[in-house]
Every structure is written in structure tokens, then in C-alpha cells.
C-alpha positions in Angstrom: -70.6 17.2 123.2 -71.2 13.6 122.0 -71.9 14.8 118.5 -68.6 16.7 118.4 -66.7 13.6 119.6 -68.4 11.5 117.0 -67.5 14.0 114.3 -63.9 14.2 115.3 -63.6 10.4 115.4 -65.4 10.0 112.0 -63.1 12.6 110.4 -60.0 10.8 111.7 -61.2 7.4 110.6 -62.3 8.8 107.2 -58.9 10.5 106.7 -57.1 7.2 107.6 -59.3 5.2 105.3 -58.9 7.8 102.5 -55.1 7.7 102.6 -55.0 3.9 102.8 -57.2 3.8 99.7 -55.1 6.4 97.9 -52.0 4.3 98.5 -53.8 1.0 97.6 -55.4 2.5 94.4 -52.0 3.8 93.3 -50.3 0.5 93.9 -53.0 -1.8 92.5 -54.1 0.5 89.6 -57.8 0.2 90.7 -60.1 2.7 88.9 -60.4 5.8 91.2 -64.2 5.8 91.0 -64.3 2.3 92.5 -62.1 3.3 95.3 -64.1 6.5 96.0 -67.3 4.4 95.9 -66.0 1.9 98.4 -64.7 4.6 100.8 -68.1 6.3 100.6 -69.9 3.1 101.4 -67.5 2.4 104.3 -68.0 5.9 105.7 -71.7 5.5 105.4 -71.6 2.3 107.5 -69.3 4.0 110.1 -71.8 7.0 110.5 -74.8 4.7 110.6 -73.4 2.4 113.3 -72.0 5.2 115.4 -75.4 7.0 115.3 -77.3 3.7 116.2 -74.8 3.1 119.0 -75.2 6.6 120.5 -79.0 6.4 120.3 -79.1 3.1 122.1 -76.7 4.3 124.7 -78.8 7.4 125.2 -82.1 5.4 125.5 -80.5 3.1 128.1 -79.3 6.2 130.1 -82.9 7.6 130.1 -84.3 4.3 131.4 -81.9 4.3 134.3 -82.9 7.9 135.4 
């Protein structure tokens, strides 16, 4: 269940970031490869920190039991 929520949130965030970058790249004439690279790095950080957060939350939950 948690994984599904994380997936949905990640997709929503990624879609928002993607469209923001598409608009920014078009208006600032940034090379598209640079924009795609930055979006990929940002998405990687989002996945990493979300995973770390959920793992810590789960460990704390187990200690309480």
C-alpha cells in the first residue's frame, strides 16, 4: 500500500517537474539534453529520499511493537 502511494506521489511530482521544465526550456532556449538530465537527477533524489524516509519510518514502527 505504501509503495503504491509513493509511486502515485512520485508520478505526480515528476509530471509537474517535467511540464515546468518543458515550459522553462522552451522560454530560456536551454538545450533539451541539459533539461532532461536535470529532471532525471531531481527525480532520482526524490525517489532516494522517499525510500529512505519510508525505511526509517518502518524501522521506528517495528521498534515500537
